[in-house]
C-alpha positions in Angstrom: 140.0 91.5 62.5 139.1 95.0 63.9 141.0 97.0 60.5 138.1 94.5 58.8 135.2 96.0 60.7 136.8 99.5 60.8 137.1 99.3 56.7 134.9 97.2 55.9 131.9 96.7 58.3 131.4 100.1 59.2 131.2 102.2 56.1 128.7 99.7 54.5 126.7 99.8 58.3 126.4 103.8 58.2 125.8 104.1 54.2 122.5 101.5 55.0 121.6 102.9 58.4 122.8 106.6 59.0 120.4 109.3 59.2 120.8 113.3 59.3 118.9 114.0 62.2 115.5 116.3 61.6 116.6 118.9 64.3 120.3 119.2 64.1 120.2 121.2 68.1 121.3 119.2 70.9 119.3 117.0 73.0 120.8 117.4 76.2 119.2 120.1 78.9 120.7 121.6 81.3 120.0 119.8 85.1 117.5 121.7 86.8 117.2 118.8 89.9 118.9 118.8 93.1 122.3 116.9 92.5 122.8 116.1 96.6 119.7 114.8 96.8 119.5 112.8 93.9 123.8 111.0 95.0 122.6 109.9 98.2 120.8 107.3 100.0 116.8 107.7 101.0 115.1 104.8 102.3 111.6 105.2 103.2 110.3 104.9 107.6 107.4 105.0 109.5 107.6 107.3 112.3 107.5 105.5 115.6 105.1 105.5 118.6 108.1 107.8 120.4 108.1 109.9 117.6 111.3 109.0 116.7 113.2 107.0 113.6 115.1 104.5 113.4 117.8 103.9 110.7 120.9 101.6 111.2 120.8 101.2 114.7 120.2 105.1 115.5 117.1 106.6 117.0 116.6 110.4 115.3 114.2 112.1 118.0 112.0 114.7 115.6 111.2 117.7 117.2 107.8 119.4 117.0 107.9 122.5 114.7 104.9 125.4 114.0 103.8 122.7 111.1 103.0 119.6 113.3 103.8 118.8 116.7 104.2 115.3 116.1 104.7 112.9 113.0 103.6 109.1 115.4 102.9 106.8 112.4 103.5 109.1 109.6 105.9 108.0 106.3 109.2 109.6 106.0 112.3 109.6 103.9 116.2 109.7 105.4 118.5 110.5 103.3 122.0 110.0 104.2 124.4 112.0 102.5 127.9 111.1 101.9 128.9 112.8 104.5 127.2 110.7 106.7 124.9 113.4 107.3 120.8 112.5 108.4 118.6 114.0 106.5 114.6 113.8 107.6 111.9 114.6 104.9 108.2 114.1 105.3 107.0 114.7 101.5 109.0 118.0 100.2 109.8 119.3 103.4 112.9 118.6 105.9 111.4 118.0 109.2 115.0 117.3 111.0 119.1 117.3 110.2 121.4 114.7 112.3 125.0 114.7 112.6 126.6 110.7 111.4 126.1 109.8 115.4 122.5 110.6 114.8 122.6 114.1 117.4 120.2 116.8 116.1 122.0 119.6 114.3 120.4 122.8 115.1 119.6 125.8 113.8 122.8 127.4 115.7 125.1 124.6 114.4 123.3 125.2 110.3 124.5 128.7 110.6 128.5 128.3 111.5 128.7 125.3 109.1 130.8 126.7 105.9 129.6 124.8 102.8 
């Protein structure tokens, strides 16, 4: 059956339907996004009254920063990366990084981390 398909069907099919492309340049373009954020689990959450986010049994405290003192009732997105690291985003801005056990990653921890 496969020989008949190769020798008879495909040539006839291609003769009927094959067309030359209008533009011969490649349609593929380089990916300009962030692969790490594309290949992670992303879930939406609402920050609790105690300024914490709950995710898979963990409670992650969001620290005050220069932009906002608290995020109570704000909608946030939790990213869980393949290495287990958790990151909380408020819109496009990262507002917290956490170890797989939910403990916060400080500025000093991230400086010593080898990428």
